[in-house]
Structures are given as structure tokens and as C-alpha cells.
C-alpha positions as CSV (number, residue, x, y, z in Angstrom):
1,X,-10.0,22.6,4.9
2,X,-10.3,21.5,8.5
3,X,-7.5,19.5,9.8
4,X,-8.3,15.8,9.9
5,X,-7.8,14.2,13.3
6,X,-5.9,11.4,11.7
7,X,-3.9,13.5,9.2
8,X,-0.3,14.3,9.0
9,X,-0.2,16.1,12.3
10,X,-2.3,13.6,14.2
11,X,-0.8,10.1,14.0
12,X,0.3,10.0,17.6
13,X,-2.0,7.1,18.5
14,X,-0.8,4.9,15.5
15,X,2.8,5.7,16.2
16,X,2.4,4.8,19.9
17,X,0.6,1.6,18.9
18,X,3.5,0.7,16.6
19,X,6.1,1.5,19.3
20,X,4.1,-0.6,21.8
21,X,4.0,-3.5,19.5
22,X,7.7,-3.2,18.8
23,X,8.5,-3.2,22.6
24,X,6.2,-6.1,23.1
25,X,7.9,-8.2,20.4
26,X,11.4,-7.5,21.9
27,X,10.2,-8.3,25.4
28,X,8.5,-11.5,24.1
29,X,11.6,-12.5,22.3
30,X,13.8,-12.1,25.4
31,X,11.3,-13.8,27.7
32,X,10.7,-16.8,25.5
33,X,14.3,-17.4,24.4
34,X,16.4,-15.6,27.0
35,X,19.1,-13.0,26.6
36,X,21.9,-15.5,26.2
37,X,20.0,-17.3,23.4
38,X,19.3,-14.0,21.7
39,X,22.9,-13.1,21.7
40,X,24.0,-16.5,20.5
41,X,21.6,-16.5,17.6
42,X,22.6,-13.0,16.5
43,X,26.3,-14.1,16.6
44,X,25.7,-17.1,14.5
45,X,23.3,-15.5,11.9
46,X,24.8,-14.9,8.5
47,X,25.3,-11.2,8.2
48,X,25.4,-11.3,4.4
49,X,21.9,-12.8,4.2
50,X,20.6,-10.3,6.7
51,X,22.0,-7.5,4.5
52,X,20.3,-9.1,1.5
53,X,17.0,-9.0,3.4
54,X,17.5,-5.3,3.9
55,X,18.4,-4.9,0.2
56,X,15.2,-6.7,-0.7
57,X,13.2,-4.0,1.0
58,X,15.2,-1.2,-0.6
59,X,14.7,-2.8,-4.0
60,X,10.9,-3.2,-3.2
61,X,10.7,0.6,-2.5
62,X,12.7,1.5,-5.6
63,X,10.4,-0.6,-7.8
64,X,7.3,0.8,-6.2
65,X,8.7,4.3,-6.9
66,X,9.4,3.3,-10.5
67,X,5.8,2.1,-11.0
68,X,4.5,5.3,-9.5
69,X,6.9,7.3,-11.7
70,X,5.7,5.7,-14.9
71,X,2.1,6.3,-13.9
72,X,2.6,10.0,-13.1
73,X,4.8,10.6,-16.2
74,X,1.8,9.5,-18.4
75,X,0.0,12.7,-17.3
76,X,3.0,14.9,-16.3
77,X,6.2,14.3,-18.3
78,X,8.1,16.8,-16.0
79,X,7.7,14.7,-12.9
80,X,11.1,13.8,-11.3
81,X,12.0,10.3,-10.0
82,X,13.3,11.7,-6.7
83,X,9.9,13.1,-6.0
84,X,8.3,9.7,-6.9
85,X,10.7,7.9,-4.5
86,X,9.8,10.4,-1.7
87,X,6.1,9.9,-2.4
88,X,6.6,6.2,-2.3
89,X,8.0,6.4,1.2
90,X,5.3,8.8,2.3
91,X,2.8,6.2,1.1
92,X,4.6,3.4,3.0
93,X,4.4,5.5,6.2
94,X,0.7,6.3,6.0
95,X,-0.2,2.8,4.8
96,X,1.4,1.4,7.9
97,X,-0.1,3.8,10.4
98,X,-3.7,3.8,9.1
99,X,-6.4,1.0,9.2
100,X,-6.7,-1.1,6.0
101,X,-3.5,0.7,4.8
102,X,-5.9,3.3,3.5
103,X,-3.8,6.5,4.1
104,X,-1.1,6.1,1.6
105,X,-2.7,7.3,-1.6
106,X,-4.6,10.2,0.0
107,X,-1.3,11.4,1.5
108,X,0.5,11.1,-1.8
109,X,-2.3,13.0,-3.5
110,X,-2.1,15.8,-0.9
111,X,1.6,16.3,-1.4
112,X,1.4,16.2,-5.2
113,X,-1.3,18.9,-5.1
114,X,0.8,21.0,-2.8
115,X,3.5,20.8,-5.3
116,X,1.2,22.3,-7.9
117,X,0.0,19.1,-9.7
118,X,-3.6,19.5,-11.0
119,X,-6.2,17.4,-9.2
120,X,-7.4,15.5,-12.2
121,X,-3.9,14.4,-13.3
122,X,-3.0,13.5,-9.7
123,X,-6.0,11.2,-9.3
124,X,-5.5,9.7,-12.7
125,X,-1.9,8.7,-11.9
126,X,-2.7,7.3,-8.5
127,X,-5.8,5.4,-9.5
128,X,-3.9,3.9,-12.5
129,X,-1.2,2.6,-10.2
130,X,-3.8,1.2,-7.8
131,X,-5.7,-0.6,-10.6
132,X,-2.5,-2.2,-11.9
133,X,-1.3,-3.2,-8.5
134,X,-4.7,-4.7,-7.5
135,X,-5.1,-6.8,-10.6
136,X,-1.4,-8.0,-10.6
137,X,-1.5,-8.9,-6.9
138,X,-4.7,-10.9,-7.4
139,X,-3.3,-12.9,-10.3
140,X,0.0,-13.4,-8.4
141,X,-1.8,-14.8,-5.4
142,X,-4.0,-17.0,-7.6
143,X,-0.8,-18.6,-9.0
144,X,0.6,-19.2,-5.5
145,X,-2.8,-20.8,-4.4
146,X,-2.8,-23.1,-7.5
147,X,0.7,-24.2,-6.8
148,X,0.7,-24.6,-3.0
149,X,-2.9,-24.8,-1.8
150,X,-3.1,-28.5,-1.2
151,X,0.2,-28.6,0.8
152,X,-0.8,-25.7,3.1
153,X,-4.4,-26.9,3.4
154,X,-3.1,-30.2,4.9
155,X,-0.7,-28.4,7.3
156,X,-2.6,-25.3,8.5
157,X,-6.3,-25.7,7.5
158,X,-7.7,-23.0,9.7
159,X,-5.3,-20.3,8.4
160,X,-5.9,-21.4,4.8
161,X,-9.6,-20.6,5.3
162,X,-8.6,-17.1,6.3
163,X,-6.4,-17.0,3.2
164,X,-9.3,-18.0,1.0
165,X,-11.5,-15.2,2.5
166,X,-8.7,-12.6,1.9
167,X,-8.2,-13.9,-1.7
168,X,-12.0,-13.8,-2.3
169,X,-12.0,-10.1,-1.2
170,X,-9.1,-9.3,-3.5
171,X,-10.8,-11.1,-6.3
172,X,-14.1,-9.3,-5.8
173,X,-12.3,-5.9,-6.1
174,X,-10.5,-7.1,-9.2
175,X,-13.7,-8.4,-10.8
176,X,-15.3,-5.0,-10.1
177,X,-12.5,-3.2,-11.8
178,X,-12.6,-5.5,-14.8
179,X,-16.4,-5.2,-14.9
180,X,-16.2,-1.4,-14.9
181,X,-13.7,-1.5,-17.7
182,X,-15.7,-3.8,-20.0
183,X,-19.3,-4.0,-18.6
184,X,-19.9,-0.7,-17.0
185,X,-23.8,-0.7,-17.1
186,X,-24.0,-4.3,-15.8
187,X,-21.5,-3.6,-13.0
188,X,-23.6,-0.6,-11.9
189,X,-26.8,-2.7,-11.8
190,X,-25.1,-5.4,-9.8
191,X,-23.7,-2.8,-7.3
192,X,-27.1,-1.2,-6.8
193,X,-28.7,-4.7,-6.3
194,X,-26.1,-5.4,-3.6
195,X,-26.7,-2.1,-1.9
196,X,-30.5,-2.7,-1.9
197,X,-30.0,-6.2,-0.5
198,X,-27.7,-4.9,2.3
199,X,-30.2,-2.2,3.1
200,X,-33.1,-4.6,3.2
201,X,-31.4,-6.9,5.8
202,X,-30.4,-3.7,7.7
203,X,-26.7,-4.0,7.4
204,X,-26.4,-0.8,5.4
205,X,-27.8,2.5,6.5
206,X,-28.7,5.4,4.1
207,X,-28.6,3.3,0.9
208,X,-29.4,6.3,-1.3
209,X,-26.3,8.2,-0.3
210,X,-24.2,5.0,-0.6
211,X,-25.5,4.2,-4.0
212,X,-24.6,7.7,-5.2
213,X,-21.1,7.4,-3.9
214,X,-20.6,3.9,-5.4
215,X,-21.9,5.0,-8.8
216,X,-19.5,8.0,-8.7
217,X,-16.6,5.7,-7.9
218,X,-17.5,3.3,-10.7
219,X,-17.7,6.2,-13.2
220,X,-14.3,7.4,-11.9
221,X,-12.7,4.0,-12.4
222,X,-14.3,3.7,-15.9
223,X,-12.7,7.1,-16.9
224,X,-9.3,5.8,-15.7
225,X,-9.6,2.7,-17.8
226,X,-10.2,4.9,-20.9
227,X,-7.0,6.8,-20.1
228,X,-5.1,3.5,-19.5
229,X,-6.1,2.2,-23.0
230,X,-4.1,5.0,-24.5
231,X,-0.9,3.9,-22.7
232,X,-0.8,0.2,-23.2
233,X,3.0,-0.1,-23.3
234,X,3.4,1.9,-20.1
235,X,0.7,-0.3,-18.4
236,X,2.5,-3.5,-19.5
237,X,5.7,-2.1,-18.0
238,X,4.0,-1.3,-14.8
239,X,2.5,-4.8,-14.6
240,X,5.9,-6.5,-15.2
241,X,7.7,-4.3,-12.7
242,X,4.9,-5.0,-10.1
243,X,5.4,-8.8,-10.5
244,X,9.1,-8.3,-9.8
245,X,8.3,-6.0,-6.9
246,X,6.0,-8.5,-5.3
247,X,8.5,-11.3,-5.8
248,X,11.3,-9.4,-4.1
249,X,9.0,-8.6,-1.2
250,X,7.8,-12.2,-0.8
251,X,11.4,-13.5,-0.8
252,X,12.2,-11.6,2.4
253,X,11.1,-14.6,4.5
254,X,13.2,-16.9,2.3
255,X,16.3,-14.7,2.8
256,X,15.7,-14.7,6.6
257,X,15.5,-18.5,6.4
258,X,18.9,-18.6,4.7
259,X,20.4,-16.2,7.3
260,X,19.9,-18.9,10.0
261,X,21.8,-21.5,7.9
262,X,18.5,-23.5,7.3
263,X,17.9,-25.8,4.4
264,X,15.3,-28.3,3.2
265,X,12.5,-26.0,2.2
266,X,12.2,-24.7,-1.4
267,X,12.0,-21.0,-2.2
268,X,8.5,-21.3,-3.8
269,X,7.0,-22.7,-0.6
270,X,8.5,-19.9,1.5
271,X,7.4,-17.3,-1.1
272,X,3.8,-18.6,-1.0
273,X,3.8,-18.5,2.8
274,X,4.5,-14.8,2.8
275,X,2.0,-14.2,0.0
276,X,-0.7,-15.9,2.2
277,X,0.3,-13.8,5.2
278,X,-0.4,-10.7,3.0
279,X,-3.8,-12.0,2.0
280,X,-4.8,-12.5,5.6
281,X,-3.4,-9.2,6.8
282,X,-4.8,-6.9,4.0
283,X,-8.3,-6.8,5.4
284,X,-7.5,-6.5,9.1
285,X,-8.8,-3.1,10.3
286,X,-5.7,-2.3,12.5
287,X,-2.7,-0.2,11.5
288,X,-0.1,-2.6,10.2
289,X,-2.5,-5.5,10.7
290,X,-0.9,-5.8,14.2
291,X,-1.6,-9.2,15.6
292,X,-3.0,-10.8,12.5
293,X,0.2,-10.4,10.4
294,X,2.4,-11.4,13.3
295,X,0.3,-14.5,14.2
296,X,-0.1,-15.7,10.7
297,X,3.6,-15.3,9.9
298,X,4.5,-17.3,13.1
299,X,2.1,-20.1,12.2
300,X,3.1,-20.4,8.6
301,X,6.8,-20.2,9.1
302,X,6.8,-22.5,12.2
303,X,6.4,-25.2,9.5
304,X,9.9,-24.5,8.3
305,X,11.8,-22.8,11.2
306,X,12.9,-24.7,14.3
307,X,10.8,-23.7,17.3
308,X,13.7,-21.7,18.9
309,X,14.1,-19.5,15.8
310,X,10.5,-18.7,14.9
311,X,10.3,-15.7,17.2
312,X,13.6,-14.4,15.8
313,X,12.4,-14.7,12.3
314,X,9.2,-12.9,13.2
315,X,11.0,-10.0,14.8
316,X,13.4,-9.6,11.8
317,X,10.5,-9.8,9.3
318,X,8.5,-7.1,11.2
319,X,11.5,-4.9,11.6
320,X,12.1,-4.9,7.8
321,X,8.5,-4.8,6.5
322,X,6.7,-2.7,9.1
323,X,9.0,-0.7,11.5
324,X,11.7,0.3,9.0
325,X,9.2,1.7,6.4
326,X,7.5,3.7,9.3
327,X,10.9,5.3,10.3
328,X,12.1,6.1,6.8
329,X,8.6,7.1,5.6
330,X,8.2,9.5,8.6
331,X,11.5,11.1,7.7
332,X,10.4,11.4,4.0
333,X,7.1,12.9,5.2
334,X,8.8,15.5,7.4
335,X,11.3,16.4,4.6
336,X,8.5,16.9,2.1
337,X,6.4,18.9,4.6
338,X,9.4,21.3,5.0
339,X,10.0,21.5,1.2
340,X,6.3,22.1,0.5
341,X,6.1,24.7,3.3
342,X,9.0,26.6,1.6
343,X,7.4,26.4,-1.8
344,X,3.9,27.4,-0.7
345,X,4.9,31.1,-0.8
346,X,6.0,30.8,-4.4
347,X,2.8,29.1,-5.7
348,X,0.5,32.0,-5.5
349,X,-0.9,31.3,-8.9
350,X,-2.1,27.9,-7.8
351,X,-4.5,29.5,-5.3
352,X,-5.1,28.4,-1.6
353,X,-3.7,25.0,-0.6
354,X,-5.1,22.6,2.0
355,X,-3.5,22.4,5.4
356,X,-3.5,18.7,6.0
357,X,-4.6,15.6,4.1
358,X,-7.9,13.8,4.9
359,X,-7.1,10.2,5.4
360,X,-10.6,8.9,6.0
361,X,-10.9,7.1,2.6
362,X,-11.8,3.5,3.4
363,X,-9.8,2.0,0.5
364,X,-7.0,3.1,-1.7
365,X,-8.3,4.8,-4.8
366,X,-11.0,6.8,-3.0
367,X,-10.2,10.5,-3.7
368,X,-9.3,12.9,-0.9
369,X,-12.2,14.9,0.4
370,X,-12.3,18.3,-1.3
371,X,-11.3,17.3,-4.8
372,X,-13.4,17.0,-8.0
373,X,-12.9,13.8,-10.1
374,X,-15.6,12.6,-12.4
375,X,-18.8,13.0,-10.4
376,X,-17.1,13.1,-7.1
377,X,-17.3,16.4,-5.2
378,X,-14.1,17.5,-3.6
379,X,-12.5,20.8,-2.6
380,X,-12.2,23.3,-5.4
381,X,-8.8,23.7,-7.0
382,X,-8.1,26.5,-9.5
383,X,-7.6,25.4,-13.1
384,X,-4.1,24.7,-14.2
385,X,-2.8,28.2,-15.2
386,X,0.7,27.3,-16.3
387,X,2.5,24.5,-18.1
388,X,4.7,22.0,-16.3
389,X,7.8,24.1,-17.1
390,X,6.1,27.2,-15.6
391,X,5.4,25.2,-12.4
392,X,9.0,24.2,-12.3
393,X,10.0,27.8,-12.5
394,X,7.5,28.8,-9.8
395,X,8.5,25.9,-7.5
396,X,12.2,25.1,-7.7
397,X,11.6,22.2,-5.2
398,X,9.5,20.4,-7.9
399,X,12.1,20.9,-10.5
400,X,14.8,19.0,-8.6
401,X,12.5,16.4,-7.1
């Protein structure tokens, strides 16, 4: 497989962009508030609450790894939690350095296959997690809109329009997934009508190829739903854990609020603010939604933070939710690359392995180029020639996670 220009070895531009944005945030903070004010605020901030904010991110990662672990264990009982945690951080890294957060699942699939996981089982596990996350997130954001829409609409009307657009996009994806699960033929017809309409108004080129791809994807999702129906208890666990995971993540802004000794705003309002920021940022085609995430956070939280503390809150929030995952995720990626390189020599029975992941998939859930899932044509991978225990013997790295 040819090395992708935006694969593991070629994320220089995204990393430089993240570094530039970090430097810009720090310079902006110092220029707006001054060095003395920065030092004063840091001295008066409650270190316990700041530590709690860091703990929220750690718990978020652990819960994400647990959801992934449950999903993978449905198809591979030998899978180890330590490997799930490492895969989670790899996904965090690639999601933050690729447009639309599209690189996480292809990178995870790549490393799972390098460890000897069969392609079909890998894609089933990752697509199941994506489906659970997408449906849970949409319902969660719907609840926040119902509870807090009128308040925010009266305060930040323009941003709430962007929130509605983002929520509509999430809802469309969720309805497509539900339609594929229960109304497969009708969903296919609607998708084809949409493609023909976009082609007729000359927004979409090569409609035949696009229709073939879309139908293959719909078939793939339908197959995953059939698998999920056999594991209802595991799916329920994944949904409940995802709700807790999202809550912990959305509470980070609340914890930062407490660290500045602020009071007067209820936790639900602060939680909804961060959920709305996510809805705006999700569909911004820039790594980390740079600019959109920062701007929307500053506007929403300026409703609750004093003017002189908004920039501090923004910098702390971005450090925890964007830059920290990049740093730890990069370390996890380098560690896994080294372990995979060592174990490659012991996996001769698994056949040739790809050199680098292809991260060109436009959305999570789109298989890596080269694999075969459903009707999708990807790179050939030999049939599984040994049981999970045999793979563990062949690859000690997979055994200990």
C-alpha cells in the first residue's frame, strides 16, 4: 500500500498548525490581560478544581477505552484492555489532527490489523462503537436543546442557529443509521434520490460512482446492526457508559468555572454550553475545529465568566481537550508503532501488512482503503489462520496489551 500523505508519518502540517494555534492563544492571553494579571489569576485559581478538570479528561479517556473494549470483545474475547486504552489515545490523536476528526477510526483499524486482528472483526467492532456513539450523542444533545434552547436563543441567537445546523447534521446521520437498521430498502431509495437531485443541480459529480459507494456503506451498516442485535446487553452497557462519558467531558467547563471561585450559574447551563460548542465544532473542516471551537466557547462562556477571565478559561479548556490529547495520543502512537514493528517479524502467518494507514475517509465508520467489508473493496488480507490464542503466542505484544 502506498503511504498516504496524511498518514502516520505525514502529520507535520497538522502538528505545526496545532503548535501555531497554541502559541497564538498564549500570546493573545498575555497581550489582552498582561503578564501580571496572568500570574495573579494563576496564583488565585483553585488548584484542586484544576486537578479535577484534568481528572475529567482522564476519566473521559478511560470510559472511551471501556466502550471500545466492550465492542471489540464482542468479536475477539482475547482483546486486552491496555491495548484498548492505547487505541483510544491513538484515536484521540488522529481525530485532533485530521479534518472532521476523520482519522481516528482508520488509524485504530490499521493498528488492530497490524496486531493480527481479522479485517472483518476489526471493522465490526469499530463501526459498532461509532453507531452507539452517534445515536447516544444525538439524543444527549437533543435533551440539552429541549432544556436550554430558549435561554441561549435569547442570549446568543446567531450561535444557536449554528448549533441547530450542527444538530440537524447529527440527526440526519442518526436517522440514516436507524433507517438502515429497520427500513433498509426505503433508506437506499431515499439516498439514491438525494444523489440524483445533487447531480441534477450539479453539486455532485460522478453520481454513479457515488451511488455505488453509498449503497455499499448502507449495506455495511445494515450488517453491523444484525451483529448488534445479538449483543443487546453489551450495546446497552455501551450506551450507558457513553452517556457518563459525555457528561464527564461536558462538565470540564463547569469545573474550570469553579476553579476561578465563580458562582451563580447552574451546572446544567454550563454543561449545555459545552455540548453546543461540540455541535458547532463537529462539522468544521479544520483539524481540531480551530477557530470555530475557540470562538464559540468564548462567546458561550462569556455569558458566565467575567470579561477578564474568559481568555483564561478558553486557554485551559483547549489545553485539556485539544493539546493534551495530541501530546499523549502522539506518545501512544509512537509506542504502538514500535511494538507493532517488533511484532511484525513474528506474524509471518498473517501475510503482508500495510506500511501506513490511509486517513482519507471523510467520516468515522468509512473503512480504510484496501480492506474488504460487505461490498466494499479494500486491500486483501489473508483469512484468519489461527485462533485468538494462537495469535497471542505468535505476537507476545498482543497478549500483554
